[in-house]
N, C-alpha and C positions, 0 to 999 in steps of 0.2 A: 755718083746715082746718077743715074733714070729714074726721071717723078715716072717716068708715062712708058712703063715694063708692060708686055702684054698681059702677062697673067698674072705677075703680083707685083701692082702699081711698089716705085721706087717706096714713096712715104711706110710702106709698110712691111716692104724687103730689112728696110732698118731699125725698125719696130722690133724685129722682130731678132736681128744682129746687135739689138743690145740686149734685148731676153737670156741671150746666150751664153754661160760663161766665162770671165776671160775678154768679152768679147768690150766693155761701158767703155774702154776707152780709144778701142778703132777710130781714128778717120773715120771718118764718111763723110763727102763730098757734095755735093748734089749738082751733077751740069749739066741743065734743064733750058729748055724751051721757053719753062716756065720764067713768064717775067713781068707777069702782070702785078701788081698793086698784093700786099699778103702772100706772096707766093714766098717768097726768105721765110717770114713769120713763121709760114705751115711747112719747109724744109725742119727750123733751126725743131718744131714743138713736136714733130717726128723721130726726131731724136741727130740730126746731122749736126755736124762739124759744123759748117759751110756750104754756102753757093755761089754760082758761080752761074752768069745768063748766057745762054746757049746768042750770037755767034760773039766768042771767046779773042782776044790774043793772045799768041802763043807764053808771054811775058807776064800778060798778069793768070796764065793756068800754071808760069813757070813761080810765081812771086805765095798767092794760094802756097800750091806743092810746099813751099820750101820753105813756110809758115807750119810748118800740120809736121811731115818729114823730118826738116832740120835739117 
């Protein structure tokens, strides 16, 4: 999930996804340039499952996806 989407940001998008029936357990992972203190916590508070700050290494993304997708 990109946190800085132009019309509906990633935080609100995630909150809306979580309100959809059957989507409470859907993995939502923040992939964002927001890497300041508190950004990870804001993503998790919005309902995202995990957080990866840009720029990231391919191996980090693969590990994160493996954790959530099995």
